NUROMI-518857 format. One record per residue: x, y, z of N, C-alpha, C in turn. Coordinates in pm, 1 decimal, padded with zeros to 6 digits, always signed. Layout:
! residues N
@neast = X nnorth = Y nup = Z caeast = X canorth = Y caup = Z ceast = X cnorth = Y cup = Z
...
! end
This chain:
! residues 117
@neast = +00082.1 nnorth = -00118.8 nup = +00000.6 caeast = -00000.2 canorth = -00000.3 caup = +00000.1 ceast = +00086.4 cnorth = +00126.1 cup = -00000.2
@neast = +00189.6 nnorth = +00128.1 nup = +00086.9 caeast = +00274.5 canorth = +00247.5 caup = +00093.8 ceast = +00348.6 cnorth = +00268.7 cup = -00037.6
@neast = +00376.3 nnorth = +00157.7 nup = -00109.7 caeast = +00443.7 canorth = +00170.3 caup = -00240.3 ceast = +00358.0 cnorth = +00249.9 cup = -00338.6
@neast = +00228.8 nnorth = +00240.7 nup = -00322.7 caeast = +00136.1 canorth = +00306.9 caup = -00414.4 ceast = +00081.4 cnorth = +00438.6 cup = -00361.2
@neast = +00137.6 nnorth = +00487.8 nup = -00253.0 caeast = +00085.8 canorth = +00609.8 caup = -00192.4 ceast = +00087.0 cnorth = +00726.6 cup = -00292.6
@neast = +00195.2 nnorth = +00744.4 nup = -00363.0 caeast = +00203.3 canorth = +00851.1 caup = -00463.4 ceast = +00096.3 cnorth = +00836.9 cup = -00570.6
@neast = +00072.0 nnorth = +00713.3 nup = -00611.4 caeast = -00030.7 canorth = +00685.7 caup = -00710.9 ceast = -00168.3 cnorth = +00723.9 cup = -00658.8
@neast = -00197.1 nnorth = +00684.9 nup = -00535.0 caeast = -00327.7 canorth = +00717.3 caup = -00475.6 ceast = -00344.2 cnorth = +00868.2 cup = -00455.1
@neast = -00237.7 nnorth = +00935.1 nup = -00417.4 caeast = -00244.0 canorth = +01079.6 caup = -00400.9 ceast = -00272.6 cnorth = +01144.4 cup = -00536.2
@neast = -00201.3 nnorth = +01102.0 nup = -00638.5 caeast = -00222.4 canorth = +01156.4 caup = -00771.9 ceast = -00366.3 cnorth = +01131.9 cup = -00817.3
@neast = -00412.4 nnorth = +01010.8 nup = -00801.4 caeast = -00549.9 canorth = +00980.1 caup = -00841.5 ceast = -00649.4 cnorth = +01069.1 cup = -00769.4
@neast = -00631.7 nnorth = +01085.1 nup = -00639.9 caeast = -00722.3 canorth = +01170.0 caup = -00561.4 ceast = -00720.9 cnorth = +01314.0 cup = -00606.2
@neast = -00601.6 nnorth = +01365.0 nup = -00635.2 caeast = -00588.9 canorth = +01504.3 caup = -00681.4 ceast = -00666.8 cnorth = +01524.4 cup = -00811.2
@neast = -00650.7 nnorth = +01434.8 nup = -00906.2 caeast = -00717.2 canorth = +01452.8 caup = -01036.4 ceast = -00865.9 cnorth = +01425.2 cup = -01028.3
@neast = -00907.4 nnorth = +01330.6 nup = -00948.4 caeast = -01051.2 canorth = +01307.3 caup = -00932.9 ceast = -01115.2 cnorth = +01429.9 cup = -00869.4
@neast = -01055.8 nnorth = +01482.4 nup = -00763.5 caeast = -01109.9 canorth = +01601.7 caup = -00698.7 ceast = -01109.2 cnorth = +01722.3 cup = -00793.6
@neast = -00997.9 nnorth = +01741.9 nup = -00863.1 caeast = -00988.7 canorth = +01854.1 caup = -00957.6 ceast = -01095.7 cnorth = +01842.6 cup = -01065.9
@neast = -01118.7 nnorth = +01721.9 nup = -01113.5 caeast = -01222.0 canorth = +01701.9 caup = -01215.4 ceast = -01361.5 cnorth = +01735.2 cup = -01163.8
@neast = -01389.5 nnorth = +01694.0 nup = -01042.7 caeast = -01519.7 canorth = +01724.8 caup = -00981.3 ceast = -01537.0 cnorth = +01874.7 cup = -00964.2
@neast = -01429.2 nnorth = +01943.6 nup = -00925.5 caeast = -01436.4 canorth = +02089.1 caup = -00906.4 ceast = -01473.0 cnorth = +02163.2 cup = -01034.3
@neast = -01441.7 nnorth = +02107.1 nup = -01149.5 caeast = -01480.2 canorth = +02169.9 caup = -01276.3 ceast = -01632.2 cnorth = +02183.6 cup = -01287.6
@neast = -01703.1 nnorth = +02090.9 nup = -01223.8 caeast = -01849.4 canorth = +02093.0 caup = -01228.0 ceast = -01908.0 cnorth = +02174.5 cup = -01113.2
@neast = -01841.2 nnorth = +02175.1 nup = -01000.1 caeast = -01890.2 canorth = +02249.0 caup = -00883.5 ceast = -01859.3 cnorth = +02397.7 cup = -00893.2
@neast = -01746.4 nnorth = +02432.6 nup = -00951.5 caeast = -01701.3 canorth = +02571.9 caup = -00959.1 ceast = -01654.7 cnorth = +02606.0 cup = -01101.4
@neast = -01739.8 nnorth = +02592.1 nup = -01200.2 caeast = -01695.6 canorth = +02614.9 caup = -01337.5 ceast = -01648.5 cnorth = +02757.8 cup = -01363.8
@neast = -01701.8 nnorth = +02854.5 nup = -01290.0 caeast = -01660.7 canorth = +02995.5 caup = -01313.3 ceast = -01511.8 cnorth = +03016.4 cup = -01289.1
@neast = -01455.9 nnorth = +02943.3 nup = -01194.3 caeast = -01312.0 canorth = +02954.9 caup = -01166.7 ceast = -01233.5 cnorth = +02919.4 cup = -01292.9
@neast = -01275.6 nnorth = +02816.0 nup = -01359.1 caeast = -01204.4 canorth = +02768.1 caup = -01478.7 ceast = -01239.7 cnorth = +02853.8 cup = -01600.7
@neast = -01358.7 nnorth = +02904.4 nup = -01606.7 caeast = -01397.9 canorth = +02990.2 caup = -01718.5 ceast = -01313.0 cnorth = +03117.0 cup = -01723.2
@neast = -01273.3 nnorth = +03166.3 nup = -01607.9 caeast = -01192.5 canorth = +03288.6 caup = -01600.3 ceast = -01055.1 cnorth = +03273.3 cup = -01663.6
@neast = -01007.0 nnorth = +03151.2 nup = -01668.6 caeast = -00870.2 canorth = +03131.5 caup = -01718.8 ceast = -00868.1 cnorth = +03078.4 cup = -01863.3
@neast = -00984.9 nnorth = +03070.8 nup = -01924.7 caeast = -00990.6 canorth = +03020.4 caup = -02061.8 ceast = -00938.8 cnorth = +03126.2 cup = -02158.5
@neast = -00843.7 nnorth = +03091.3 nup = -02242.0 caeast = -00797.6 canorth = +03185.7 caup = -02343.7 ceast = -00913.4 cnorth = +03226.1 cup = -02436.5
@neast = -00924.0 nnorth = +03352.4 nup = -02470.5 caeast = -01039.9 canorth = +03396.6 caup = -02550.6 ceast = -01043.2 cnorth = +03337.2 cup = -02691.5
@neast = -00932.2 nnorth = +03288.0 nup = -02741.5 caeast = -00930.1 canorth = +03233.1 caup = -02878.2 ceast = -00989.8 cnorth = +03093.7 cup = -02885.1
@neast = -01016.5 nnorth = +03030.5 nup = -02771.1 caeast = -01078.3 canorth = +02898.9 caup = -02770.0 ceast = -01230.3 cnorth = +02913.1 cup = -02770.4
@neast = -01299.1 nnorth = +02831.1 nup = -02848.8 caeast = -01446.1 canorth = +02837.4 caup = -02851.1 ceast = -01505.5 cnorth = +02750.2 cup = -02739.1
@neast = -01633.1 nnorth = +02766.4 nup = -02716.4 caeast = -01710.4 canorth = +02678.1 caup = -02628.6 ceast = -01646.5 cnorth = +02661.0 cup = -02490.6
@neast = -01624.9 nnorth = +02770.5 nup = -02423.9 caeast = -01553.8 canorth = +02769.1 caup = -02295.6 ceast = -01615.3 cnorth = +02673.0 cup = -02193.9
@neast = -01745.8 nnorth = +02681.6 nup = -02173.3 caeast = -01807.4 canorth = +02596.6 caup = -02071.3 ceast = -01794.7 cnorth = +02449.4 cup = -02108.5
@neast = -01813.7 nnorth = +02416.8 nup = -02234.3 caeast = -01797.9 canorth = +02278.8 caup = -02279.2 ceast = -01656.2 cnorth = +02230.3 cup = -02252.9
@neast = -01558.1 nnorth = +02313.1 nup = -02283.6 caeast = -01418.3 canorth = +02274.1 caup = -02261.6 ceast = -01387.4 cnorth = +02257.1 cup = -02112.3
@neast = -01446.1 nnorth = +02339.5 nup = -02029.0 caeast = -01428.2 canorth = +02323.8 caup = -01884.3 ceast = -01483.9 cnorth = +02189.0 cup = -01840.2
@neast = -01603.3 nnorth = +02158.0 nup = -01885.1 caeast = -01662.7 canorth = +02030.3 caup = -01847.7 ceast = -01584.8 cnorth = +01911.4 cup = -01905.0
@neast = -01542.0 nnorth = +01921.2 nup = -02029.0 caeast = -01465.0 canorth = +01812.7 caup = -02089.0 ceast = -01332.5 cnorth = +01790.6 cup = -02015.2
@neast = -01265.2 nnorth = +01899.4 nup = -01979.0 caeast = -01139.9 canorth = +01883.2 caup = -01905.4 ceast = -01166.4 cnorth = +01825.4 cup = -01766.3
@neast = -01279.8 nnorth = +01861.4 nup = -01706.4 caeast = -01316.4 canorth = +01802.4 caup = -01578.4 ceast = -01342.7 cnorth = +01652.8 cup = -01588.7
@neast = -01412.8 nnorth = +01614.1 nup = -01694.4 caeast = -01437.2 canorth = +01471.5 caup = -01718.4 ceast = -01304.8 cnorth = +01398.8 cup = -01736.4
@neast = -01215.8 nnorth = +01456.4 nup = -01816.6 caeast = -01085.0 canorth = +01393.6 caup = -01840.0 ceast = -01007.9 cnorth = +01376.9 cup = -01710.0
@neast = -01000.1 nnorth = +01481.7 nup = -01631.8 caeast = -00922.7 canorth = +01474.4 caup = -01508.0 ceast = -00980.4 cnorth = +01368.4 cup = -01413.7
@neast = -01112.6 nnorth = +01368.5 nup = -01395.1 caeast = -01173.8 canorth = +01271.2 caup = -01304.0 ceast = -01159.7 cnorth = +01128.6 cup = -01358.6
@neast = -01186.3 nnorth = +01111.1 nup = -01485.9 caeast = -01177.8 canorth = +00978.6 caup = -01547.0 ceast = -01036.0 cnorth = +00925.0 cup = -01542.5
@neast = -00939.2 nnorth = +01003.9 nup = -01586.4 caeast = -00800.7 canorth = +00955.5 caup = -01588.4 ceast = -00749.8 cnorth = +00932.7 cup = -01447.1
@neast = -00791.4 nnorth = +01015.5 nup = -01353.2 caeast = -00754.7 canorth = +00993.6 caup = -01212.9 ceast = -00809.0 cnorth = +00860.6 cup = -01163.4
@neast = -00934.8 nnorth = +00830.8 nup = -01196.7 caeast = -00994.3 canorth = +00703.2 caup = -01155.5 ceast = -00925.8 cnorth = +00584.8 cup = -01223.4
@neast = -00886.8 nnorth = +00601.9 nup = -01349.5 caeast = -00819.1 canorth = +00492.7 caup = -01419.5 ceast = -00684.5 cnorth = +00457.5 cup = -01356.2
@neast = -00624.6 nnorth = +00553.1 nup = -01289.3 caeast = -00497.1 canorth = +00525.2 caup = -01221.0 ceast = -00513.1 cnorth = +00419.6 cup = -01109.7
@neast = -00631.8 nnorth = +00407.1 nup = -01056.9 caeast = -00652.4 canorth = +00321.3 caup = -00941.2 ceast = -00656.7 cnorth = +00172.4 cup = -00972.3
@neast = -00663.6 nnorth = +00138.8 nup = -01099.4 caeast = -00676.0 canorth = -00002.3 caup = -01138.7 ceast = -00554.3 cnorth = -00042.4 cup = -01221.5
@neast = -00485.7 nnorth = -00149.8 nup = -01182.3 caeast = -00365.0 canorth = -00189.3 caup = -01255.2 ceast = -00386.2 cnorth = -00205.9 cup = -01405.8
@neast = -00501.0 nnorth = -00256.2 nup = -01444.5 caeast = -00526.2 canorth = -00280.2 caup = -01587.2 ceast = -00539.0 cnorth = -00150.9 cup = -01666.7
@neast = -00574.3 nnorth = -00041.1 nup = -01599.8 caeast = -00596.8 canorth = +00086.0 caup = -01670.6 ceast = -00502.2 cnorth = +00197.0 cup = -01625.1
@neast = -00410.7 nnorth = +00162.6 nup = -01536.6 caeast = -00319.5 canorth = +00264.1 caup = -01480.7 ceast = -00241.8 cnorth = +00338.3 cup = -01588.7
@neast = -00187.3 nnorth = +00266.4 nup = -01683.6 caeast = -00107.2 canorth = +00330.2 caup = -01789.3 ceast = -00194.7 cnorth = +00422.7 cup = -01875.7
@neast = -00314.5 nnorth = +00378.9 nup = -01907.7 caeast = -00407.0 canorth = +00463.9 caup = -01985.0 ceast = -00436.8 cnorth = +00591.9 cup = -01908.8
@neast = -00463.8 nnorth = +00577.3 nup = -01778.8 caeast = -00490.2 canorth = +00693.8 caup = -01694.7 ceast = -00372.5 cnorth = +00789.5 cup = -01690.8
@neast = -00252.7 nnorth = +00735.6 nup = -01676.8 caeast = -00134.0 canorth = +00820.2 caup = -01670.1 ceast = -00111.6 cnorth = +00892.7 cup = -01802.1
@neast = -00124.1 nnorth = +00822.0 nup = -01914.5 caeast = -00108.4 canorth = +00887.3 caup = -02044.4 ceast = -00217.4 cnorth = +00992.5 cup = -02066.4
@neast = -00338.1 nnorth = +00963.3 nup = -02019.7 caeast = -00447.3 canorth = +01060.2 caup = -02029.8 ceast = -00419.1 cnorth = +01185.2 cup = -01950.6
@neast = -00364.0 nnorth = +01168.7 nup = -01830.8 caeast = -00329.2 canorth = +01283.4 caup = -01748.8 ceast = -00220.0 cnorth = +01365.9 cup = -01818.6
@neast = -00122.2 nnorth = +01298.6 nup = -01875.2 caeast = -00016.0 canorth = +01370.4 caup = -01948.3 ceast = -00077.9 cnorth = +01452.3 cup = -02062.4
@neast = -00165.6 nnorth = +01390.1 nup = -02136.7 caeast = -00230.2 canorth = +01461.6 caup = -02250.4 ceast = -00313.1 cnorth = +01578.1 cup = -02199.4
@neast = -00383.1 nnorth = +01558.9 nup = -02088.8 caeast = -00465.6 canorth = +01665.6 caup = -02032.5 ceast = -00378.6 cnorth = +01781.8 cup = -01986.1
@neast = -00269.0 nnorth = +01750.9 nup = -01919.1 caeast = -00179.2 canorth = +01856.0 caup = -01872.2 ceast = -00120.5 cnorth = +01935.2 cup = -01988.7
@neast = -00087.0 nnorth = +01866.8 nup = -02094.6 caeast = -00038.0 canorth = +01936.4 caup = -02214.4 ceast = -00150.5 cnorth = +02020.5 cup = -02275.0
@neast = -00270.3 nnorth = +01966.0 nup = -02276.3 caeast = -00384.7 canorth = +02035.8 caup = -02334.1 ceast = -00424.0 cnorth = +02163.0 cup = -02260.4
@neast = -00407.0 nnorth = +02163.6 nup = -02128.9 caeast = -00446.4 canorth = +02282.8 caup = -02050.7 ceast = -00331.3 cnorth = +02381.9 cup = -02033.9
@neast = -00214.3 nnorth = +02348.2 nup = -02083.2 caeast = -00098.9 canorth = +02436.8 caup = -02068.7 ceast = -00124.5 cnorth = +02576.3 cup = -02128.1
@neast = -00191.8 nnorth = +02588.1 nup = -02241.5 caeast = -00221.8 canorth = +02722.7 caup = -02291.5 ceast = -00300.8 cnorth = +02808.8 cup = -02192.8
@neast = -00388.1 nnorth = +02747.6 nup = -02115.5 caeast = -00463.7 canorth = +02823.9 caup = -02013.1 ceast = -00368.5 cnorth = +02877.6 cup = -01907.4
@neast = -00266.6 nnorth = +02800.7 nup = -01872.1 caeast = -00169.6 canorth = +02847.7 caup = -01772.9 ceast = -00088.6 cnorth = +02965.0 cup = -01829.0
@neast = -00052.2 nnorth = +02956.5 nup = -01952.5 caeast = +00019.7 canorth = +03067.9 caup = -02015.6 ceast = -00071.1 cnorth = +03190.3 cup = -02025.1
@neast = -00195.8 nnorth = +03167.7 nup = -02061.1 caeast = -00291.1 canorth = +03279.9 caup = -02067.9 ceast = -00309.2 cnorth = +03344.7 cup = -01931.4
@neast = -00319.9 nnorth = +03266.3 nup = -01826.3 caeast = -00332.8 canorth = +03320.9 caup = -01690.7 ceast = -00214.4 cnorth = +03413.7 cup = -01660.4
@neast = -00096.0 nnorth = +03368.5 nup = -01694.1 caeast = +00025.1 canorth = +03445.2 caup = -01666.6 ceast = +00028.8 cnorth = +03574.7 cup = -01748.5
@neast = +00003.4 nnorth = +03562.8 nup = -01875.2 caeast = +00018.2 canorth = +03680.1 caup = -01964.0 ceast = -00095.2 cnorth = +03779.6 cup = -01950.9
@neast = -00209.7 nnorth = +03735.9 nup = -01901.2 caeast = -00322.8 canorth = +03827.7 caup = -01890.1 ceast = -00340.2 cnorth = +03885.0 cup = -01749.4
@neast = -00260.3 nnorth = +03840.5 nup = -01654.2 caeast = -00274.0 canorth = +03889.8 caup = -01516.6 ceast = -00234.0 cnorth = +04037.1 cup = -01508.2
@neast = -00323.1 nnorth = +04117.6 nup = -01459.4 caeast = -00301.5 canorth = +04261.7 caup = -01449.4 ceast = -00298.0 cnorth = +04310.0 cup = -01303.5
@neast = -00305.3 nnorth = +04216.2 nup = -01209.9 caeast = -00308.6 canorth = +04253.2 caup = -01069.0 ceast = -00173.2 cnorth = +04300.1 cup = -01017.9
@neast = -00173.2 nnorth = +04345.3 nup = -00897.0 caeast = -00051.8 canorth = +04398.4 caup = -00835.5 ceast = +00011.5 cnorth = +04303.5 cup = -00734.4
@neast = -00048.9 nnorth = +04188.6 nup = -00714.4 caeast = +00004.4 canorth = +04093.4 caup = -00615.9 ceast = +00125.8 cnorth = +04021.0 cup = -00676.2
@neast = +00242.5 nnorth = +04057.4 nup = -00627.5 caeast = +00366.0 canorth = +03998.0 caup = -00681.2 ceast = +00373.8 cnorth = +03849.0 cup = -00651.0
@neast = +00324.8 nnorth = +03808.1 nup = -00533.7 caeast = +00328.4 canorth = +03667.4 caup = -00498.0 ceast = +00242.3 cnorth = +03585.8 cup = -00595.0
@neast = +00131.7 nnorth = +03643.4 nup = -00640.1 caeast = +00042.4 canorth = +03571.5 caup = -00732.9 ceast = +00109.2 cnorth = +03557.9 cup = -00869.3
@neast = +00173.4 nnorth = +03664.0 nup = -00914.2 caeast = +00245.2 canorth = +03660.1 caup = -01042.6 ceast = +00355.8 cnorth = +03554.5 cup = -01036.1
@neast = +00426.6 nnorth = +03550.0 nup = -00922.2 caeast = +00529.4 canorth = +03448.8 caup = -00904.3 ceast = +00469.5 cnorth = +03308.1 cup = -00908.4
@neast = +00355.0 nnorth = +03290.3 nup = -00843.0 caeast = +00288.0 canorth = +03160.1 caup = -00846.1 ceast = +00253.0 cnorth = +03119.6 cup = -00988.0
@neast = +00208.2 nnorth = +03217.1 nup = -01067.8 caeast = +00175.6 canorth = +03185.7 caup = -01206.3 ceast = +00299.2 cnorth = +03144.2 cup = -01286.4
@neast = +00411.4 nnorth = +03207.6 nup = -01258.9 caeast = +00536.5 canorth = +03168.0 caup = -01322.8 ceast = +00577.6 cnorth = +03029.1 cup = -01278.1
@neast = +00565.3 nnorth = +03000.7 nup = -01148.6 caeast = +00604.6 canorth = +02871.2 caup = -01095.5 ceast = +00515.4 cnorth = +02758.6 cup = -01144.3
@neast = +00394.2 nnorth = +02793.6 nup = -01179.4 caeast = +00299.4 canorth = +02693.7 caup = -01227.8 ceast = +00347.1 cnorth = +02628.0 cup = -01357.7
@neast = +00419.2 nnorth = +02703.7 nup = -01438.1 caeast = +00464.6 canorth = +02650.1 caup = -01568.0 ceast = +00561.9 cnorth = +02533.1 cup = -01550.0
@neast = +00670.5 nnorth = +02548.2 nup = -01472.4 caeast = +00756.8 canorth = +02430.3 caup = -01451.0 ceast = +00688.0 cnorth = +02322.0 cup = -01367.3
@neast = +00594.0 nnorth = +02364.0 nup = -01282.4 caeast = +00518.5 canorth = +02264.3 caup = -01205.0 ceast = +00445.5 cnorth = +02170.2 cup = -01298.6
@neast = +00391.9 nnorth = +02222.5 nup = -01408.4 caeast = +00324.0 canorth = +02137.8 caup = -01506.2 ceast = +00418.7 cnorth = +02028.7 cup = -01556.4
@neast = +00544.9 nnorth = +02065.9 nup = -01579.5 caeast = +00644.1 canorth = +01967.2 caup = -01625.2 ceast = +00666.1 cnorth = +01860.4 cup = -01519.9
@neast = +00671.6 nnorth = +01900.0 nup = -01394.4 caeast = +00689.1 canorth = +01801.7 caup = -01286.4 ceast = +00566.9 cnorth = +01712.5 cup = -01276.1
@neast = +00447.8 nnorth = +01766.7 nup = -01294.6 caeast = +00325.5 canorth = +01684.9 caup = -01289.6 ceast = +00323.4 cnorth = +01586.5 cup = -01406.4
@neast = +00370.2 nnorth = +01629.3 nup = -01521.6 caeast = +00380.3 canorth = +01537.7 caup = -01635.7 ceast = +00477.8 cnorth = +01423.9 cup = -01604.8
@neast = +00592.2 nnorth = +01459.6 nup = -01548.4 caeast = +00688.9 canorth = +01356.3 caup = -01510.7 ceast = +00630.5 cnorth = +01260.0 cup = -01408.7
@neast = +00560.8 nnorth = +01314.3 nup = -01309.9 caeast = +00499.3 canorth = +01231.2 caup = -01204.9 ceast = +00402.0 cnorth = +01133.1 cup = -01269.9
@neast = +00318.0 nnorth = +01178.6 nup = -01360.4 caeast = +00225.0 canorth = +01088.6 caup = -01428.7 ceast = +00300.2 cnorth = +00986.2 cup = -01514.2
@neast = +00407.5 nnorth = +01029.8 nup = -01578.6 caeast = +00484.7 canorth = +00940.1 caup = -01663.8 ceast = +00540.5 cnorth = +00821.9 cup = -01583.6
@neast = +00567.5 nnorth = +00841.1 nup = -01456.3 caeast = +00617.3 canorth = +00733.3 caup = -01372.9 ceast = +00520.5 cnorth = +00615.4 cup = -01365.6
@neast = +00394.8 nnorth = +00640.7 nup = -01393.9 caeast = +00291.9 canorth = +00536.2 caup = -01384.0 ceast = +00244.3 cnorth = +00485.5 cup = -01519.1
@neast = +00319.1 nnorth = +00518.7 nup = -01626.9 caeast = +00278.3 canorth = +00470.9 caup = -01759.9 ceast = +00320.5 cnorth = +00327.2 cup = -01781.3
! end
């Protein structure tokens, strides 16, 4: 069980994140780049992907599919992270720093998922 702790944590994070897309869609709508169409649909689809791929991590037979799905999802939402950074007009320096740090964090999350492929 302890060997799989990281896997269970990852699965829980993505399942919860996916559910939050449905409970708090406005949070995600705010970060959608304006050049993308169908913002609400994309928020819901990304939520489905995160929850589904997170759940697939929990079963040995589908773990690799779940991990590859998470990698694809992280790559797919990367433009939203860039948009958040480039469109931020606030004065909170700590928040701007967090947005910058989020970009390499995405790479670490991709690597973490890759460990389970």
